[in-house]
N, C-alpha and C positions, 0 to 999 in steps of 0.2 A: 673394632669393636664387636663382632661377633665373635673372636677369641675367646675375647675377656668375659665375652657374655656364658659364653660354653663352659669357663672353668667356675664360672661361680655356681651354676646351676648344676656342675656335675657332683658337687661337693654339698651336701646340707648343712655343714658346717658353717662353710662361707654363705649360704643361701640365709640360714637364721643371722649369718654378723653381719652381712651389707645392708638385710633389709632393716633389724631393728636401728644396725648404726645410722640408715639414711634418714631414719625415723627420730632418733636421739640425735643428731647433727641441728635438723631442721629446727628443734626445739632449741635447743644450746644455743644455735646463731641468734635468734629470733630474742631469747631472753636475755643474751649476753650482751647484745646490742644495745638493751635499755639500760641494763646494770650500769655499763660504760657510761652511758649518756646522764643517767645519775647520779653519779660518780660512787657506787656503790660496791667496788670489787674488792674491798677488804671483807663483803660483809658475803661476796661468795666463798672468797678464801677460807672465811670461820666454817661456811656450811660444809666445804669439801672435807673438816676435820669432826665436823657435825657425823657425815654420811660415816665416819670411819667409827666412831663412837655407838652409834647408834646399830651400826653391822656388828660389834664388838657386843653389844647390850645385846640382841636377838642370841645372838651365837651363845652368850653365856645364859641364859636361861632358856635354850632350847625352841626358841621358837623361828619362825622363816625368816630369814632373814632380811628380806624386801620390806617386813613389817619394821624392822629397826631402820631400816633405810630411807625409806618413805614416813613414818612418824618421827623419828628424829630430825629428819631436814625438817619437815613444817613444823612442827614445834618450835625448835629453833625459832625459825621465821616466824612464827605468829608472837613470841616472846619478845623478838627483835623489833616489830611492829608495837607492840605495847609497849616498851622502854623507850623507845626510841621519842624523840620529837616531831609530832605530825607526822609517827607511823615512817620518816626516815629515819632507820636505825644510824647515828652518828656512831664516830669511830672509838669514842669514849665509852657507849655502851658495847658495840663489838666487840671491843677488846675485854670489857670488864668478863661478859657472857662468854669470851672463847676462852679466858684461863679457866672457868669452873665446867667448860664443857671438854674440856683436856683432862683436868682432875677426875671428872667421872669417865675420859676415853681410860686413864690408868687404871682405874679403879676396874673395870670392865675386862679390861686386860688380864688383869691379876684374877677375876674368879674364871676367866675362860679357859686361860692357861692351868688353873689348878682343880680344873673341874673335870667328871667323865666327859664328859663333852668334849673339852678341849686337849685330851690328852693323846688324840688317835692323827696319824697323818693328816686324813683327810681334814681334820679343822684346821690344821696348820696349813695347810692348801687354801682354805676357804679365806682364813684369813689375809693372807698373802695376796690373794683374786682381790678382794679389797681395796687392799691398796695400791694394785700397781692395774686393775682391771680384767677382765676376762671376756673378752667379746667372742672370739673364739671360741669359747666352749658354753653358748648359751647351746639351751635345747631349742628346739623350735616352739614349746610354749612358753618358756620366759621370753624368745623373742616376740612371740606374739602380743604378749603382756606389757612388753616395751616398746612396742609400736601403738598401741592403744593408748597406753599413757600419755607417751611424748607427740602424738595426733592430739590427746584433748588438749596439751598445754600448749600448742600452737594455735587450733583454733580461737582457744580463749584468749590467746595474747592477741593476735591479728581482730578479735571483734572489740577488743578494746583499746586497742593500740592507738589510735584517732585520739580519744579524749586521756589517754595515760601520757603520751607525748606530751599535749596540752599541758598537763598538771607539772610536769618534769621542767618544761623549758619557762613556767612564766606561773607558779602556782596560785601566786595572789589573783593573776586575773582570772584564771582557771574557777577559781574558788569564786570570784563575784559575778560569773556567768551559771553559776550552778553546778559545775563539775565538782562530784564528789571526791575529794582530793584524798581525804582521808583512807577511805573504802577503797580507791583504788592503787594508792600504796600499800595498802595490808593485802589487798587481793595480790599485789605483784611480788610481793616477799615471797605467798604462798607457792605461788607459779616457781617464785624461784627456787623455795626448799624442794618441788618436785621436782624440778629440771636438775637440780643436784643429784637426789635419789637414783634417777633413772640414770643417768650418765655417769656416776659412778661405778655402773657396771661396765660399762664399757672403756673408759679411760682409767678408772681406779682411783680414790679417793685424794692420793698426791696429788693426780695430775690434773684432777676437775678444771680446776680455773683456768687453764691455759684452754681447753674447751670450749670455757665463755668469753674468756678476754682478748683472745690471742686473733680469731675471726672478725668479732665486733672490733678491736681495735684497728684492724686493717681495715676495715668499711667505715670506722668514723673517721680516718684520716683520706679515703680518696673521693668522700661525696659530705659535704654540709646537709645535705638534705636528708630529713630522717627516713621517712619510709621507704627510700631509694635503698639508705644503709642499712635499714632495717633486712631490707629480703638481700641486699649483698651479704649482709654478716653471715645470713642463713647457707646462701649459695656457697661461701668460701669455706663454713665449717664442713657442708656435706664433702666438698671435694676434696678438703682434707681428709674427712673418713674414706672413702674411696681410695684416694692414692696411699694412705696409710696402711689399711690393709690389704691392699695389693701386694705393697714393699714387704709387708708382714709374711704373705704366703708367698710372695716367691725368693724371699731370702730369711728361712724360718728361725734363722738364728737372732733376728730383730723383732721385740716385742710389738704387737700394734700399737699399745697404747704409743710407745716411742715413735714408731711412725707415722701413727696419725698428729701425736702433738707436734713433734720434729716438722711434717710439711705446714699444719699452721703457722708453728713459727717463724718457719723460712716465707712466710708471703707475708705477716707482718713486717719483716726487717726487709724483705722486699720493697713492700708499700713504703716504710719509713723512709729507706734509703731515696726513694724515685720522688716522693712528695719535699723531701728536704733540699733535694737536686733544685726543685723546681722553684722554692722557694730561694735559693739563693740566685738564681738565675732570673728571679723577680718576673716568674711566669704568673700570669692571672687568665682569669676565664669562667664562664660560669660551669660551674663544678668541679673545673679544671685543679682547683688548687686545694692546697689539705685543707683539711675539717678542723675547725677552732677547737679548744680544750672541751668547750662544752657548745653542742650547738647554738646559734644565735638566740640572742633574746627575744625576737619578735617571735610572732604567731603565724606568719606567711607561710612557712614549710608548711602549716598545717591544713593550708587553703588548697596548696598546688603541691600535694607528694612529688 
């Protein structure tokens, strides 16, 4: 443990990567679990492409890359909330807007590559880093910004977790008890958009969905208790981030994003195999079986997290 701490502190770029990566992983794990619980994985996939389109728009118009990342993802999330039924973006809405966003991406890519700002090597490198992540290249100021944004997402999500999960599991009952279901759904989509923007800098737009879905999917299979699974998802995401960054440091030929997502995917596959085996052998017990495809319809998990 001391040796690991030494090599992290010995290199400023690793300190920035581990600091920002930890915060991003916590936010992604928490938000990702709710994405899985609500069945909005397709929306998360669409946001990964929106992140790339927004970044290209920022590059094409010569503004800060993060403005395009966050602005594009949040705007898309709000659009889904407006067009979707009860602020829950269905597949038809997501697919239609998804195609339109990809068309915009092609336009901005053309503008970027033909403009003076897109002709230099640095511009091309920036575009590639948006696709595949650049967490080891974060500056100290960028890392601090990512930590603040990720921490804000995590705090807000934890603050609304109980009514949000209630509204997800049984929206009709939640609405009858005065829970603002539509407002919570819209707020969650905004949190998802912000998370997509900050996580793109860690694992890239192409692999963003893996950081959202893999730890959450593993936690969803390990326990049916929503609040236990929420924190388990965050823990798996942080562990995957640390392990992936360590592998990338020790084996320079391994891209950090591949290491992070490789570990997260391996954890998910392991939990899938383990829970499937328990099912085949008829294992039962509190918290021991696999979680259902969606958390149970009753409100009891909300009373006893």
